[in-house]
C-alpha positions in Angstrom: 22.4 5.3 -18.3 22.8 1.9 -16.7 19.8 -0.4 -16.9 17.8 -0.6 -13.7 18.2 -4.0 -11.9 15.3 -6.4 -12.1 12.7 -6.5 -9.4 12.7 -9.3 -6.8 9.2 -10.4 -8.0 10.5 -10.7 -11.6 13.6 -12.7 -10.6 11.5 -15.1 -8.5 8.9 -15.5 -11.3 11.6 -16.3 -13.8 13.2 -18.9 -11.5 9.8 -20.5 -10.7 8.9 -20.7 -14.4 12.3 -22.1 -15.3 12.2 -24.8 -12.7 8.6 -25.6 -13.6 9.6 -26.0 -17.2 12.4 -28.4 -16.1 10.0 -30.3 -13.9 7.5 -30.6 -16.8 10.3 -31.8 -19.1 11.3 -34.5 -16.6 7.7 -35.5 -15.9 7.0 -35.6 -19.6 9.9 -38.0 -20.1 8.6 -40.2 -17.4 5.0 -40.2 -18.7 6.2 -41.0 -22.2 8.4 -43.8 -21.0 5.6 -45.2 -18.9 3.1 -45.4 -21.7 5.1 -45.7 -24.9 7.0 -48.8 -23.8 4.0 -50.5 -22.2 2.3 -52.0 -25.3 -0.4 -53.8 -23.3 -1.5 -50.7 -21.4 -1.3 -48.6 -24.6 -3.5 -51.1 -26.5 -6.1 -51.0 -23.7 -6.1 -47.2 -23.8 -6.5 -47.2 -27.5 -9.5 -49.6 -27.3 -11.1 -47.5 -24.6 -10.7 -44.3 -26.5 -12.1 -45.6 -29.8 -15.0 -47.5 -28.3 -15.9 -44.5 -26.2 -16.0 -42.2 -29.3 -18.1 -44.8 -31.2 -20.6 -45.0 -28.3 -21.5 -41.4 -28.9 -23.5 -42.7 -31.9 -26.2 -43.9 -29.5 -27.0 -40.3 -28.5 -28.8 -39.6 -31.8 -30.5 -43.0 -32.2 -34.3 -43.5 -32.7 -36.5 -46.3 -33.5 -35.8 -46.4 -37.2 -32.0 -45.9 -36.8 -30.8 -47.3 -33.4 -27.2 -46.3 -34.1 -25.6 -43.5 -36.3 -21.8 -43.3 -36.8 -20.4 -40.0 -35.4 -19.4 -37.7 -38.3 -15.8 -37.4 -37.0 -15.2 -41.2 -37.2 -15.3 -41.6 -41.0 -12.4 -44.0 -40.7 -15.0 -46.6 -39.5 -17.4 -45.8 -42.3 -15.7 -47.6 -45.2 -15.1 -51.3 -45.8 -11.7 -52.7 -46.6 -10.0 -50.0 -44.5 -7.5 -50.3 -41.6 -10.2 -49.5 -38.9 -12.9 -52.2 -38.4 -15.8 -52.1 -36.0 -18.9 -54.1 -35.1 -21.6 -52.9 -32.7 -24.1 -55.5 -31.5 -26.6 -56.4 -28.8 -26.3 -59.4 -26.4 -28.9 -61.2 -28.6 -26.6 -61.0 -31.5 -28.3 -58.2 -33.4 -25.8 -56.1 -35.3 -26.5 -52.4 -35.1 -23.6 -51.2 -37.2 -20.5 -52.8 -38.9 -18.1 -52.2 -41.6 -16.7 -55.7 -41.3 -15.5 -57.9 -44.1 -13.8 -61.3 -43.9 -11.2 -59.9 -41.6 -13.6 -59.6 -38.7 -13.7 -63.4 -38.3 -9.9 -63.3 -37.9 -9.6 -60.4 -35.4 -12.9 -60.0 -33.5 -14.7 -62.5 -31.2 -17.3 -64.9 -32.6 -20.8 -63.4 -32.5 -22.1 -66.2 -30.4 -19.6 -65.4 -27.6 -20.7 -63.1 -24.9 -17.7 -60.8 -24.6 -16.2 -59.5 -21.3 -16.6 -55.9 -20.2 -13.2 -55.0 -21.7 -10.8 -57.0 -23.7 -7.8 -56.3 -26.0 -5.1 -58.2 -27.8 -2.1 -57.3 -29.9 -2.2 -58.1 -33.6 1.5 -57.5 -34.3 4.6 -56.4 -32.6 6.3 -53.0 -32.9 5.0 -49.5 -33.5 2.6 -48.2 -34.5 0.4 -50.7 -32.6 -2.1 -53.0 -34.4 -4.7 -54.0 -31.8 -8.2 -55.6 -31.5 -10.6 -55.4 -28.6 -13.9 -54.3 -27.3 -15.9 -52.9 -24.5 -19.4 -53.3 -23.1 -21.5 -50.2 -22.6 -24.9 -49.8 -20.9 -26.9 -47.0 -22.4 -30.4 -46.1 -21.2 -30.7 -49.5 -19.5 -29.7 -51.4 -22.6 -26.4 -53.3 -23.0 -24.3 -53.0 -26.2 -21.0 -54.5 -27.3 -18.6 -52.3 -29.3 -15.6 -54.2 -30.9 -12.9 -52.7 -33.0 -9.7 -53.7 -34.8 -6.9 -51.3 -35.8 -4.9 -53.0 -38.5 -2.7 -50.1 -39.3 -2.8 -46.9 -37.3 -2.7 -44.4 -40.1 -4.7 -41.8 -38.1 -2.2 -41.8 -35.2 -4.6 -43.1 -32.6 -1.7 -44.2 -30.5 -0.2 -40.7 -30.4 -3.6 -39.2 -29.6 -3.8 -41.6 -26.6 -0.3 -40.6 -25.4 -1.2 -36.9 -25.9 -4.4 -37.4 -23.8 -2.3 -39.0 -21.0 0.1 -36.1 -21.2 -2.8 -33.7 -20.7 -4.5 -35.8 -17.9 -1.4 -36.6 -15.9 0.9 -33.7 -16.7 -0.3 -30.6 -18.5 -3.5 -29.9 -16.5 -2.1 -30.8 -13.0 1.1 -28.9 -13.6 -0.7 -25.9 -15.0 -3.0 -25.8 -11.9 0.0 -26.3 -9.5 2.0 -23.6 -11.3 -0.9 -21.2 -11.2 -1.4 -21.6 -7.4 2.3 -21.9 -6.6 3.3 -18.9 -8.7 0.3 -16.8 -7.7 0.7 -17.6 -4.0 4.5 -16.9 -4.1 4.1 -13.6 -5.9 1.3 -12.5 -3.6 3.3 -13.4 -0.5 6.4 -11.6 -1.8 4.4 -8.5 -2.7 2.8 -8.4 0.7 6.2 -9.0 2.4 7.9 -6.3 0.3 5.1 -3.7 0.8 6.8 -2.2 3.8 10.1 -2.3 2.0 8.8 -0.3 -0.9 7.3 2.2 1.5 10.7 2.4 3.2 12.4 3.0 -0.1 10.1 6.0 -0.8 10.9 7.3 2.7 14.6 6.8 2.2 14.8 9.7 -0.3 13.7 12.1 2.4 16.0 10.9 5.2 17.9 13.5 7.0 20.9 12.3 9.1 20.6 15.4 11.3 17.0 14.5 12.3 17.0 11.5 14.6 13.3 11.1 13.9 13.9 10.4 10.2 14.7 6.7 10.2 13.6 3.8 8.1 10.4 2.2 9.6 11.0 -1.5 10.1 7.4 -2.3 11.0 6.1 -5.3 9.0 9.4 -6.1 7.3 10.8 -9.6 7.0 13.5 -10.2 9.6 16.3 -10.3 7.0 15.3 -7.0 5.5 14.6 -5.5 8.9 18.1 -6.3 10.0 19.4 -4.4 6.9 17.1 -1.5 7.7 18.4 -1.4 11.3 22.0 -1.3 10.1 21.1 1.6 7.8 19.5 3.4 10.7 22.6 2.9 12.8 24.7 4.3 10.0 22.5 7.3 9.7 22.8 7.9 13.4 26.6 7.8 13.2 26.7 10.0 10.2 24.3 12.5 11.8 26.4 12.7 14.9 29.6 13.3 12.9 27.9 16.0 10.8 26.6 17.7 13.8 29.9 17.7 15.6 31.7 19.0 12.4 29.2 21.8 11.9 29.2 22.8 15.6 33.0 23.0 15.4 32.9 25.1 12.2 30.3 27.4 13.6 32.2 27.8 16.9 35.4 28.6 15.0 33.5 31.2 12.9 32.1 32.8 16.0 35.5 32.9 17.7 37.1 34.5 14.7 34.6 37.4 14.5 35.9 39.1 17.7 39.6 39.1 16.7 38.6 40.4 13.2 36.7 43.3 14.7 39.6 44.1 17.0 42.1 44.0 14.1 39.9 46.3 12.0 39.6 48.7 14.9 43.4 48.9 15.4 44.0 49.3 11.6 41.7 52.3 11.7 44.3 54.1 13.8 47.0 53.6 11.1 47.1 56.2 8.4 48.6 54.2 5.5 47.3 52.9 2.2 48.4 49.3 3.0 46.3 49.5 6.2 43.2 50.4 4.0 44.0 47.4 1.8 44.2 45.1 4.8 40.9 46.5 6.1 39.2 45.6 2.8 40.6 42.1 3.0 39.3 41.8 6.6 35.9 42.9 5.4 35.9 40.2 2.8 37.0 37.6 5.4 34.4 38.8 7.9 31.8 38.4 5.2 32.9 34.9 4.5 32.9 34.1 8.2 29.3 35.4 8.3 28.4 33.0 5.4 29.9 30.1 7.3 27.9 31.0 10.4 24.7 31.2 8.2 25.5 27.9 6.6 26.0 26.3 10.0 22.7 27.6 11.1 21.1 26.3 7.9 22.4 22.8 8.2 21.5 22.4 11.8 17.9 23.4 11.2 14.9 21.3 10.3 11.2 21.8 9.7 10.3 20.7 13.2 11.3 24.2 14.5 9.3 26.1 11.9 7.0 28.8 13.2 4.6 31.4 11.5 6.7 34.1 9.8 5.2 37.4 8.6 7.1 38.1 5.4 6.3 41.8 5.4 7.5 42.3 8.9 10.6 40.2 8.3 11.5 42.2 5.1 10.9 45.5 6.9 13.2 44.6 9.8 16.0 43.4 7.5 15.9 46.5 5.3 15.9 48.7 8.4 18.9 46.8 9.8 21.0 46.8 6.6 20.1 50.3 5.4 23.2 52.0 7.0 25.5 49.6 5.2 23.8 50.3 1.9 24.0 54.1 2.3 27.6 53.9 3.4 28.4 52.3 0.1 26.7 55.1 -1.9 23.6 53.1 -2.8 19.9 53.7 -2.0 17.4 51.2 -0.7 13.6 51.3 -0.5 11.0 48.9 0.9 7.4 48.3 -0.2 4.7 45.9 0.8 2.4 44.6 -1.9 0.3 42.4 0.3 2.8 39.7 1.6 1.4 36.7 3.4 2.7 34.6 6.2 4.4 31.2 6.0 5.6 28.4 8.3 9.4 28.9 8.4 12.6 29.5 10.2 12.8 33.3 10.7 16.7 33.6 11.2 17.3 31.6 8.0 14.9 33.6 6.0 16.6 36.8 7.3 19.9 35.3 6.1 18.5 34.6 2.7 17.1 38.1 2.2 20.2 39.7 3.6 22.4 37.7 1.2 20.3 39.0 -1.8 20.6 42.6 -0.6 24.4 42.3 0.0 24.9 40.8 -3.4 23.0 43.7 -5.0 25.2 46.2 -3.0 28.5 44.5 -3.8 27.9 43.8 -7.5 26.3 46.9 -8.8 27.8 50.3 -9.8 27.8 53.2 -7.3 24.5 55.0 -6.8 22.4 51.9 -7.7 18.8 52.0 -6.5 17.8 48.8 -4.6 14.3 48.0 -3.7 12.9 45.2 -1.5 9.3 44.2 -2.3 7.2 42.0 0.0 4.5 40.2 -1.8 2.1 39.9 -3.5 1.4 36.6 -1.7 4.2 34.4 -0.6 7.3 36.0 -2.2 10.1 38.4 -1.4 11.9 40.3 -4.2 15.2 42.3 -4.3 15.5 44.5 -7.3 18.2 46.9 -8.5 18.3 49.2 -11.6 21.8 48.1 -12.7 20.9 45.0 -14.6 24.2 43.3 -13.7 24.4 39.6 -12.9 27.5 37.5 -13.7 27.3 34.8 -11.1 26.8 31.2 -12.5 23.3 29.8 -12.1 24.6 26.5 -10.7 28.0 26.1 -9.0 29.2 23.0 -7.2 29.4 24.0 -3.5 33.0 22.8 -3.2 34.1 25.0 -6.0 32.8 28.3 -4.5 35.4 30.9 -3.4 35.2 33.3 -0.5 34.8 36.3 -2.7 32.4 34.8 -5.2 28.8 35.8 -5.0 27.8 32.2 -5.8 28.3 31.1 -2.2 25.6 33.5 -1.0 23.2 32.4 -3.7 23.9 28.7 -2.9 23.0 29.4 0.7 19.9 31.1 -0.4 18.9 28.2 -2.6 19.5 25.8 0.3 17.3 27.9 2.6 14.6 27.9 0.0 14.8 24.2 -0.5 14.4 23.7 3.2 11.2 25.9 3.0 10.0 24.0 -0.2 10.5 27.1 -2.2 12.9 28.3 -4.9 15.0 31.3 -6.0 14.1 32.9 -9.3 16.4 35.3 -11.1 15.3 37.8 -13.8 17.9 40.0 -15.6 17.3 42.8 -18.1 20.9 43.9 -18.8 21.5 47.6 -17.9 18.0 48.0 -16.6 16.9 45.5 -14.0 18.0 42.6 -11.8 15.3 40.9 -9.8 15.9 38.0 -7.4 12.7 36.5 -6.0 12.2 34.1 -3.0 9.2 32.2 -4.2 7.5 29.9 -1.7 5.3 26.9 -2.2 1.9 28.4 -2.7 3.0 31.4 -4.7 2.6 31.5 -8.4 5.2 33.0 -10.7 
């Protein structure tokens, strides 16, 4: 079985995500180029990041220990390393330092009152070697935090670039993608809601019923135009089907009278070949009757349904067809086991029951006992004691022949489908054949 096509929502989601990824990739390249190749800006950001993390040591200060190095900044806890810091007050009191002689070469003299933020490059190339400092005011007190990064073994530069990616790219793009994707999918879902409803209705469209059309209310204009085109096509198909069936039914009705006249004339001829022609005419007349029933079926719809008493309907059909059954040396009986009423098309139901009785007459041995049972509930059953059934369960309608009992059963099945029921067949070879018209509320 071929794979089902993707939904519109999934296709659009994939496209949005794809273009969002491309946009993120382009923006990432721009952010990287902007920061990686601007050493001065990158140095300033490195100073701000490191001094900001060092300033967290004032949060746990007290009178005995005014400053405590944060535990995750162990790189500033050893002397002789590549990361140097000095934290002091404006009066020159040093609160923390891991300085050695290199501080005099890279940091400002202690007697100098430093600016709020300063930085300078210690060498060219990457990774950066920088020195600088920043002034912080904490609880009304001013402090100077100075650092020097002689060799960036802990990848501070890349951490700074990563933070810029998050601040200027990842977070804004994620928020934008969330709202753009969410808003787009919500809008599409709302716009396609009437389309999905129309797709469910399309499976029940009947070209012969002009009231069965795709509802275009609430559809986007482009899809509404397609729905309108489908409705116009359904109208044309319905008109063609009606004209064809009217023609077929009219021809069938016109043929009946000549057939009856021919059989009447043949009755005056005493010859074996005349009897053979009479038999052929009976077969042809039966087929014409089936065509008439089919035309009535295909021109009907549930809008013309009326209450039908199944017991009365079965009683009338049995009374009407009994002479034919007796003429063919069979017997027929009728019993009512408490049949109910349904909403249906009485002529079509008569056709269905008549077809089952005629099949039982034509395809059973002489002297077969036929019984029509109404009920219990919403069912009609035609039984015979021959237990003979050789018609296929399913036959393509175009393959049925005029003398094949399958055409009658196919018409019965179509009538039951129209009434939301079904035909059930039970066979016990040599003992029983039971064909039941089982309607919606009835239980097997």
